[in-house]
N, C-alpha and C positions, 0 to 999 in steps of 0.2 A: 447864112448857113446854106451850103450847097449839097451836103450829104447828111442824111438823117435816117431815123427809123420810123416807119409808119406803124401805128398801133391802133387797133379798133377795140372799143369798149362801149357797148350799148346797154349796159346794166342800168336800169332805171332806178335801182335802189341805192346807188352810191352817188356821192357828190362829185362834182368836177375835180375838186382837189384830190379826192381819193383815187379817182381814175388816173389822173396824171401821176400821182405818187406811185401807183402800181406800174405804170408804163416806165417811169423813171427808174424804178428798182430793177425791172427787167433789162433796161438799157445798161444800167451799171453792171449787172451780172454778165451781160453779153460783151460789152465793150471795155469794161474796166474803169469807167469814169462816169460821173453823173452828167446828164445833159444840162445845158444852161438855158435853153430856150425850147418852148413848145408852141407850135402853131395849131390853132383850132379854127373851125368854121365860125364866122361871126355870130350865127344864131346860138351857138353854145355859150356865148358870153352875155346874151341878152338878159339872162335871169339875175345878173349881178354877182354870180359866183366867181371865185378866183382860184388860182392854183396854189401849189406850195410856194413858200417864200423864196426858195432857192432856185426857182425856175422862172424866167421871164415868159409871160403868157402873151401871145400875139395873135391877132385875127388874120385869117387868110381865106378868101373865097375859094381857093384852089384845093383846100383840104375838105373832104366830104364830112357832113355832120356825123358825129359818133366816132371820128378818127382823130388821132393826135400825131403830129409830125414832130419828133423830138430830135435834138442834136446839140451841137456846141456852136455858139455864135462865133463868127470868124474873128472878131476883135478879141474875144476871150481866148481863142487859140493862139494868137500871136503875142499876148501879154506875158 
C-alpha cells in the first residue's frame, strides 16, 4: 500500500476492533470501498486484540500509537 488514510482514535473505552471498524466505515464513505489492510503501531497489538475479519492487521513502527493507516493492499487492487 502506498496511499492510504491516516485515522486517529485514542478512545480508551473501545476495543481495537471497534476503532478499526469506525475508521473503515469512514474510509468506505469517503472513498467508496472498504480498506483491505490497516497498519498500527506494534504496541497496539501487544494486548492480543485483533481487528475486524475483513481487514488485514499489520504492525508498523512508522504509525504513531493511537493511529491507524488504512488502505487497499496493492495485490488486492490488481486482482
